[in-house]
C-alpha positions in Angstrom: -0.3 -0.1 0.2 2.8 2.5 -1.0 1.9 5.9 -1.1 -1.0 5.6 1.6 -0.7 6.8 5.2 -1.0 4.6 8.6 -4.4 6.0 8.9 -6.0 5.1 5.6 -4.1 1.8 5.9 -5.5 1.1 9.4 -9.1 1.7 8.0 -8.6 -0.6 5.0 -7.1 -3.2 6.9 -9.4 -2.7 9.9 -6.6 -2.9 12.4 -5.7 -0.4 14.9 -3.5 2.7 13.7 -0.6 1.4 16.4 -0.4 -2.0 14.5 0.1 -0.3 11.5 3.1 2.0 13.0 4.6 -1.2 14.7 5.0 -3.1 11.2 6.2 0.0 9.7 8.9 0.6 11.9 9.7 -3.3 12.2 12.5 -4.3 9.9 12.1 -7.7 10.5 8.7 -8.8 9.0 9.6 -12.7 9.1 6.1 -14.8 9.9 8.2 -16.8 12.5 8.5 -15.1 16.2 12.2 -15.0 17.5 13.2 -18.3 19.1 12.5 -18.2 22.8 15.6 -19.1 25.2 14.9 -22.1 27.4 14.8 -20.8 31.1 15.9 -22.7 33.8 13.6 -23.7 36.7 14.1 -23.0 40.4 13.8 -26.8 40.7 16.5 -28.0 38.3 19.3 -27.6 41.1 17.2 -30.4 43.0 16.1 -32.4 40.0 18.9 -35.5 40.8 17.6 -35.4 44.1 14.2 -35.7 43.0 14.6 -38.2 40.0 16.7 -40.9 42.4 
């Protein structure tokens, strides 16, 4: 939608204008979200005791 401002785009797509601005400002528009890091559990340090 080149040549249209964010308000026109948001009305056409029926989305909130902040959503349009977010996509216009984001250089990475890949369909996959960034990979999440696996966080450690508080119980991980006790896992050997629990499993045995």
